[in-house]
Structure formats: C-alpha cells, structure tokens
C-alpha positions in Angstrom: 89.9 118.8 110.1 90.1 116.6 107.0 87.5 113.9 106.1 89.2 111.2 103.9 87.5 108.2 102.3 89.9 105.5 101.1 88.7 102.8 98.6 90.0 100.5 95.9 90.0 96.9 94.6 90.3 94.3 97.4 93.8 93.6 98.5 95.4 96.8 97.0 96.4 98.2 100.4 93.5 100.5 101.5 93.9 99.4 105.1 97.6 99.9 105.1 97.2 103.5 103.9 94.4 104.1 106.4 96.6 103.0 109.2 99.6 105.0 108.1 97.6 108.3 107.5 95.7 107.9 110.8 99.0 107.5 112.7 100.5 110.5 110.9 97.5 112.8 111.6 97.5 111.7 115.3 101.1 112.5 115.5 100.3 116.0 114.3 98.0 116.4 117.3 94.7 115.9 115.5 91.8 114.1 117.0 91.6 111.1 114.6 88.9 108.5 114.2 89.6 105.7 111.8 86.5 103.9 110.6 86.8 100.2 109.4 84.0 100.1 106.8 85.5 97.2 104.8 83.7 93.9 105.3 87.2 92.3 105.6 87.6 94.3 108.8 91.4 94.2 109.3 92.1 97.8 110.3 92.7 96.9 114.0 95.3 94.3 113.0 97.1 96.9 110.8 97.4 99.0 114.0 99.0 96.0 115.8 96.0 95.2 118.0 96.2 91.7 119.6 93.6 89.2 118.5 91.9 89.6 121.9 91.8 93.4 121.7 90.7 93.3 118.1 87.8 91.0 119.0 86.6 93.7 121.4 86.2 96.1 118.4 82.7 94.7 117.6 81.0 95.7 114.4 78.2 98.2 114.9 76.0 96.3 112.3 76.0 93.2 114.5 74.9 95.0 117.8 71.3 93.8 117.8 70.3 95.4 121.0 71.8 98.8 120.0 70.1 98.6 116.6 66.7 97.8 118.2 67.2 100.6 120.8 68.0 103.2 118.2 65.8 102.3 115.3 62.8 100.6 117.0 63.1 97.5 114.8 64.9 94.2 115.0 67.9 93.6 112.8 67.1 91.6 109.7 63.7 93.0 109.2 63.1 94.5 105.8 60.3 96.9 104.7 58.9 97.4 108.2 58.7 100.6 110.2 61.9 101.9 111.8 63.6 105.2 112.5 65.5 106.5 109.5 67.5 109.0 111.6 68.4 107.2 114.8 70.5 108.8 117.6 74.2 108.1 116.9 76.2 110.9 118.4 77.4 108.8 121.4 78.4 105.8 119.4 82.0 106.8 118.4 82.9 107.4 122.0 81.0 104.4 123.5 82.0 101.6 121.0 85.5 102.6 119.8 88.9 101.5 121.0 91.7 104.1 121.3 95.1 102.8 120.3 98.3 104.7 119.5 96.4 108.0 119.7 93.7 106.9 117.2 90.1 106.1 117.9 89.2 102.9 116.0 85.6 102.1 115.1 84.3 99.1 113.1 81.1 99.4 111.1 80.6 95.9 109.9 78.3 95.1 107.0 74.6 94.3 106.5 74.3 90.6 106.0 72.1 89.4 103.2 70.6 92.7 102.2 73.6 94.6 100.9 74.7 98.1 101.9 71.7 99.6 100.1 69.0 97.6 101.7 66.1 99.3 103.5 66.7 97.8 106.9 67.4 99.1 110.4 71.1 98.0 110.4 71.8 100.1 107.3 69.8 103.1 108.7 72.0 103.1 111.8 75.3 102.8 109.7 74.2 105.6 107.3 73.2 107.9 110.2 76.6 107.2 111.9 78.7 107.9 108.8 76.7 111.1 108.1 77.2 112.3 111.7 80.9 111.6 111.5 81.4 113.3 108.2 79.5 116.4 109.3 81.5 116.8 112.5 84.0 119.7 112.1 86.3 119.0 115.0 87.6 115.6 114.1 89.8 114.1 111.5 88.0 111.1 109.9 89.6 108.4 107.8 87.2 105.9 106.3 88.5 102.6 105.2 85.9 101.5 102.6 85.2 98.5 100.5 85.6 98.9 96.7 82.7 101.2 96.2 80.8 104.2 97.6 78.2 102.3 99.6 78.8 104.2 102.9 78.4 107.6 101.2 75.4 109.3 99.8 74.5 112.5 98.0 74.0 114.3 101.3 77.4 113.4 102.6 79.6 113.3 99.5 80.3 117.0 99.6 81.7 116.6 103.1 84.5 114.3 101.9 87.6 116.4 101.5 89.5 113.7 99.7 88.3 110.5 98.0 91.4 108.4 97.6 91.5 105.4 95.3 94.3 103.0 96.0 95.6 101.1 93.1 98.4 98.6 92.2 100.4 99.0 89.0 98.1 96.7 87.0 95.2 96.9 84.6 92.7 95.1 86.8 93.3 97.4 89.7 93.1 100.5 87.5 89.9 99.2 85.9 88.3 98.9 89.3 89.5 102.5 90.0 87.6 103.7 86.9 84.4 102.0 88.1 84.8 103.6 91.5 85.4 107.0 89.9 82.1 106.7 88.0 80.2 105.7 91.1 81.7 108.6 93.0 80.9 111.1 90.4 77.3 109.9 90.3 76.8 111.0 94.0 78.7 114.2 93.7 82.2 113.4 95.0 84.5 116.0 93.7 88.0 115.6 95.1 89.3 112.3 93.8 92.9 111.2 93.9 95.0 108.1 93.2 97.6 106.5 95.4 99.7 103.7 94.0 100.8 100.8 96.3 103.4 98.1 95.9 105.4 100.1 93.4 108.9 99.0 92.4 110.1 102.3 91.0 109.4 105.1 88.7 108.3 102.8 85.9 105.4 101.5 87.9 104.4 105.1 88.8 104.5 106.1 85.1 102.3 103.1 84.3 99.7 104.2 86.8 99.8 107.8 85.4 99.4 106.5 81.9 96.2 104.6 82.8 94.8 107.0 85.4 92.2 108.5 83.1 93.1 112.0 84.3 92.9 111.3 88.0 95.9 112.9 89.8 98.4 110.5 91.3 99.4 112.2 94.6 101.9 109.6 95.8 102.9 106.0 96.0 103.8 103.4 98.6 106.8 101.2 97.6 106.7 97.4 97.7 107.8 96.6 101.2 108.9 93.2 102.6 108.7 94.9 106.0 104.9 95.4 105.6 104.5 91.7 104.9 106.6 90.9 108.0 104.4 93.3 110.1 101.3 91.5 109.0 102.8 88.1 109.8 104.0 89.2 113.2 100.9 91.2 114.2 102.8 94.4 114.5 101.6 97.9 113.4 102.7 98.6 109.8 104.1 102.0 110.8 106.4 100.5 113.3 108.2 98.0 111.0 108.0 99.8 107.6 109.7 103.3 108.0 109.9 103.6 104.2 106.1 103.3 104.0 105.6 105.8 106.8 107.9 108.4 105.0 105.9 107.9 101.7 102.6 108.2 103.5 103.8 111.5 105.1 104.4 112.9 101.6 100.9 111.7 100.6 99.4 113.4 103.7 101.1 116.6 102.7 99.4 116.4 99.2 95.9 115.9 100.6 93.6 118.8 101.5 94.2 120.1 105.0 
C-alpha cells in the first residue's frame, strides 16, 4: 500500500490533491488514512465535513491528557524527562473520523517550540507518523506543510512518493527547490512535481522548464468549481469532475 507525502508552498493546493487522491484510493478498495499535518488544518473541509464534524477532528498535538498519558510529561515542557517512543498504535482508530471511505486524522502543530523541539508533543507526533509510515497494510497520504518536519531519516525511506505541489510561478517553484534540498538531506528518494491551477500546456511547459530535473507527473487545471466547492463547504471531488479525472491520471503515475 503506498505511502505518499504531499508538500509545497502555502496555498498551492496540497490539501486539494490530498483529498482527491484519498478519495480515489478509497474507491479502489484500499484502506486509506489521510493525515492533516499542515498547521492550517483544512483537510476535513476539503472532504466536505460540516463545521461541527470538522471540530470533532481534534489535533493530536493539543490533546494534553493523551500526551501526558503516553509520554509521562505535561505538554509545553522542554528539556525534561519524557518517553521518546510512546505508545501510538491505537491512536489512528481512536481519534480519527471516517468520511467517504477515508479515515481522517489531524496532527496539529507544536505551539511555540516548532516541529523540531525536544518536547513531549513532538515526541508523540513523531512516533505516530513513524508508526503509520511503517504499517504495510494501509494507504497513507500525508498533507504536510511546506517542509519535511514530520519526516526523519528513519522514516524517509518508507515514503513511496514525495509529491511537491507547485503553481506555474517562480515563487512556488523556488519553494519547491528548497523542499527538494531538505528532502534530499534526510534521504527521500522518490520526488515528483504536480502542477496546480494550470491554464493549459503553456503553464505545464513553464513548470517543466523550471523544475530542476524533477519529474512532472501531472497537473490539475484551474477550476472555478473547486472555488465553488470551497465556498459551499462541499467536497472538492463532488463538484469538480475535471479535477478528479486529472487526479486519477496522477494516481496512476505514482508508485503502487
């Protein structure tokens, strides 16, 4: 079962691609878990969750009682003693919401200390991501912020595809080059580009010309229907069939 990490500059469409691919893999009968690891935390809304249901998808990083139970330390403490390898195997089933055949789980972010801080919240998140990446019986799609903070040298090799979403613009492609460097530093090997909000072949060629050798495996066209889905609180794959068709082609180009 594939393990896919999706990243890119803020606002390029990482969450849209995550939702589309998750829905596609679930439709193929795979056991899919989609992880919202972006601090913006909008994956539930891309699936069409109501505001009330989305509010039930609580960030793991903010579950103080759980963090204390599993690590032996209070959230917010830095430099003290806590368990570096807490028990996490029951968390995906206990704290996720299943919607449209996909299990959704929100990680949240560590406040104040950054993703690399030596604190119990981060220890729990790292252990959880490691556990999910090493599970062989589940398709995992990780909606990340613009970086590699949730991955490490011990888990990078478990990622089957590291997808950088870009727009046809120099700022977005510049961020992609920075992400590429960070990913190579921890040993990520299978890096791909997906272009979003393209207006035709000219935009795709622009991305290829500035991709620095990264393979462009597909593109999502600019879609007014996607904007409408966001405004109406409807799942993007229900209102934008052209995006769903494009995402199916992207899925077929990713490692199985």
